[in-house]
C-alpha positions as CSV (number, residue, x, y, z in Angstrom):
1,M,31.0,24.1,12.8
2,D,34.1,25.2,11.5
3,S,33.8,28.3,9.2
4,G,36.5,27.0,6.8
5,T,35.4,23.6,5.9
6,G,31.8,23.5,7.4
7,L,32.8,20.3,9.5
8,P,31.3,20.2,12.7
9,V,34.0,20.5,15.5
10,P,34.1,18.5,18.6
11,I,33.1,19.7,22.1
12,V,34.8,17.1,23.9
13,E,37.2,14.5,22.2
14,S,36.7,11.5,24.1
15,L,33.7,10.0,25.8
16,S,33.4,7.9,29.2
17,P,30.4,7.8,32.0
18,S,31.9,10.3,33.8
19,T,32.6,12.9,30.8
20,I,31.1,16.3,31.9
21,L,29.3,18.0,29.0
22,P,29.8,21.6,28.3
23,V,26.3,21.6,26.2
24,Q,23.8,19.5,26.4
25,P,22.3,17.8,24.3
26,G,25.5,16.8,22.6
27,L,25.7,15.1,19.4
28,T,28.1,12.2,18.8
29,W,28.3,9.2,16.1
30,D,29.3,6.0,16.1
31,P,30.6,6.0,12.3
32,S,29.3,2.3,12.3
33,W,25.4,3.8,12.7
34,T,23.5,5.9,10.2
35,Y,22.1,8.2,13.0
36,P,23.9,10.0,15.8
37,W,23.0,9.8,19.5
38,L,22.2,13.0,21.8
39,L,24.5,13.1,25.0
40,Y,23.0,14.3,28.5
41,N,24.7,14.9,31.8
42,T,22.2,13.0,34.4
43,P,22.9,12.4,38.2
44,S,24.6,9.0,37.6
45,G,26.8,9.9,34.6
46,L,26.8,10.2,31.1
47,G,23.7,9.3,29.1
48,Y,22.5,9.2,25.4
49,F,19.2,9.3,24.0
50,D,19.1,6.8,20.8
51,Q,16.1,7.5,18.7
52,I,15.2,3.5,18.6
53,Y,16.6,2.4,22.0
54,G,15.5,5.6,24.2
55,F,17.3,7.0,27.1
56,N,20.2,4.8,28.3
57,A,23.4,5.3,30.3
58,W,26.5,5.5,28.3
59,P,28.3,3.6,27.2
60,P,26.0,1.3,24.7
61,Q,26.6,-2.2,25.1
62,H,28.3,-2.6,21.7
63,L,30.8,0.0,23.4
64,V,31.5,-2.5,26.4
65,D,34.6,-4.7,26.6
66,P,33.1,-8.0,27.0
67,A,35.9,-9.4,28.8
68,T,36.2,-6.4,31.3
69,G,33.3,-4.6,31.4
70,A,35.2,-1.4,30.8
71,A,34.1,1.2,28.6
72,L,35.7,0.9,25.1
73,P,37.0,4.4,23.9
74,L,34.9,6.4,21.1
75,L,37.2,8.8,20.2
76,L,35.5,12.0,18.3
77,K,38.4,12.7,16.3
78,G,37.7,12.9,12.5
79,P,37.4,12.0,9.5
80,W,34.5,14.0,10.0
81,A,33.5,14.0,6.4
82,K,32.9,10.4,6.4
83,L,30.0,10.8,8.8
84,P,26.7,10.9,7.6
85,P,25.1,14.2,7.6
86,T,22.6,14.9,10.5
87,L,19.3,16.3,9.0
88,I,18.1,19.2,10.4
89,D,14.5,17.7,10.2
90,W,16.1,14.5,12.2
91,G,17.0,17.3,14.9
92,Q,13.5,18.8,14.9
93,L,11.9,15.8,15.5
94,Y,14.4,14.0,18.0
95,V,16.0,16.9,20.0
96,P,12.4,17.7,21.7
97,I,11.5,14.5,22.3
98,A,15.0,13.5,24.0
99,N,14.7,16.8,26.1
100,L,11.5,15.8,27.2
101,T,12.3,12.1,28.1
102,Y,15.6,13.7,30.1
103,A,13.3,16.1,31.8
104,L,11.1,13.3,32.8
105,L,13.4,10.7,33.4
106,Y,15.2,13.1,36.1
107,Q,12.2,14.8,37.2
108,I,13.3,18.2,36.1
109,D,10.7,20.9,35.5
110,P,9.5,20.7,31.9
111,T,10.0,24.4,31.6
112,A,13.9,24.4,32.7
113,V,13.9,22.2,29.4
114,G,14.0,25.4,27.6
115,A,17.9,25.6,29.1
116,L,18.5,22.6,27.1
117,L,19.9,23.1,23.2
118,T,17.0,23.3,20.9
119,P,17.4,22.1,17.3
120,A,17.6,25.7,16.5
121,A,20.7,26.3,18.3
122,I,22.1,22.7,17.2
123,W,21.7,23.7,13.7
124,G,22.4,27.4,14.0
125,L,18.9,28.4,12.4
């Protein structure tokens, strides 16, 4: 968060299947959706957890150019104030589910999941 504005500050400014996240999970939004996605680095490239559709490879189908099959850019620059707030309750429910799903899918020792960000770390609790 920007201490002056209270708005989120991006850790990366664009996403592609080869994006390496400096922390995970990372949050990203498509402004046309009402909830964020949790992003993870995976052995096969960037993945995301969607609270409705589960864990998937990046990009989601609606961000793929139907003519070329290439990923459409999802630029993460503002206006941040127009994005819906991500409630702490959402994070407390979905971050542990996403972390466990990630660990199970990629056969990571569940005790190693503690190395992933938690709701407390993401929301600064």
